[in-house]
N, C-alpha and C positions, 0 to 999 in steps of 0.2 A: 527569609528566603522563600519564593515560592516553589512548591514542589513542581517538578517537570513530570508531564504526561509522557507516559512509555508509547512508543511507535506501536501501532496494531501489529500483532504478529501474523495476520492473515489466515489463522487457523479458526475454524468455526466447529461447533459441536456437531457430533455425528447426526443429531436429529434436526439439522437446519438444512434447509436445501441449498443454502451457499456452499455446504461442504461438497454437495453433488456437482454443483456447478464448477466448484474450483477443480475437482478431479477431473471432470469432462473436458474442461479447456486445455488441460495437460495431456490429455490422452490422445495419442496418434496410432491407429491401427496400422500394422504394416504386414505385408505378406500377399501371397497369392490367394485369389478368392475373397478378398476383403473390400471390394468395391461397393457393394450393398451395405456392408458393415459401416464404412467411411459415411456413406450418404446418411443412414440411420443416425449415426453419432452426431453429425452436423444438425439434424433436426432435434435430437434429444436437446442439444445445447440451447436451442431456441425456445424451448417450452420453459413456461413458468409453472414450476411444479405446484406451487401453493394454489393457482387456478386450474391448471390442467393435469391434474395428478393421474387421473385414469387412462389419458393420452399417454403420458410418460410411461406407466407400467406396460402398456400394450407395446410401445417401440421398445423398451428395454428387454422384454422377454424376446422380441425378434430379434434383436442385437445379440442376445445370449444364445440363441439357437443358431443363428448364421454363423456366429463365431465359432461354436462348438463343431457345426459341420465343416467349417474351413479348416480348422485345427486338425479334424479327425481325417481329413482328405490328404493334408500334408504329412500326417504322421501314421498312415494307412491304419487307421481305426475304424473298423465297420460301422457303417451309420445306418445299415438295414439289418433286419434279423434274418433268418434261416428261410422264413415263410416269405420273403421279398418286400415285406412292410417296413417302414422306418421305424427306427428305434424311438421309444417316447424321449423327450427332452431330459428326464430325469435319469434314464439309463445311459444315454449319450453322454451328459455331463459327468456320471460316475466314472465311464471309462476315460474321459479325457482327464478327470482329476487323478485318477489312477496314474495314468501316463505321465504326467506333470511331475507328479511326486517321486516317480521313479527315475525320471531322466533329468530333473531339475533339482540338483542339491539345495538351492537357495530355498525353494518353497518347501521341499521336504524338511529341510532344517528348522525353517521359522515356523512350519505349519500354519503359514498364512490361509491356507483354504479350508480350515475348519469351518469357518462361517457359511460356506456353500453348503457343507454337509447338514448344517442347521437348517439352512432354508430349504433344502430337497426334502427334508422330512416333515416340513410344514405342510399340512392340508391348505392352509389360508395364506403360504407365502407368495411373494411377489413372482415368483417363478413358476407356481404350480398352475398346471393347465384348469383345474377347478376353479381356482381365483380369477383367472382370466375369462373363463366361461362365464363366471358370476358376473364380473365387470360388464359383459356384453349383455347378458341375458335377463340378470335380476336387477329389478327396479331399486330395490333396497341396499344392494351390496356396493360397498366402496372401499378402497383401502385409504386409512388416513396418511396425510402428508407426513407425519413425524416418523409413521411406521415404514413408509417408503424410504425415507432417508436412512434409517437405520437397516433396512433391507439390503438397501444399495451398497451401504458401507461394508455389510457381511460379503457380499458376493463381488465386489469390485476387484479384489485380487485375483479372482479367476478370471474375469473378463481382460484384465491386462495380461494375464499369463497366456491366455489363447490368442492374442493379438500381438 
């Protein structure tokens, strides 16, 4: 008797770009102030991460910042500091995560947002401004595709929660 092949599960390792593509295909941002987020998500879906990894990072950071601002506006979280300047993305995301954990028992119970804190602390993480400045200005700096995939899987729960 010949062994039968199992049908593919459709799951991919978290360091595989197909895992990102799978998440992005299912992701549908909703809510006020999300029109640009939707546009950028559509662009992210078209990027071949293995070929255009740095462009993917830049767009993803933009999506995270716009999502954080939209969420903040909807939930009356301050996006500017007392001196009138915008909060750095790291501070804004901390405020958003704190709000989500207090007001959304699902995320608080499962602690799905832990990965975002790991990324926020990293000086070379996908969301850090220094990393994005290095991508733009440093001739030798880049973020490896496998790292992008891992970082994305760490921060996706927050992206989903904000949208």
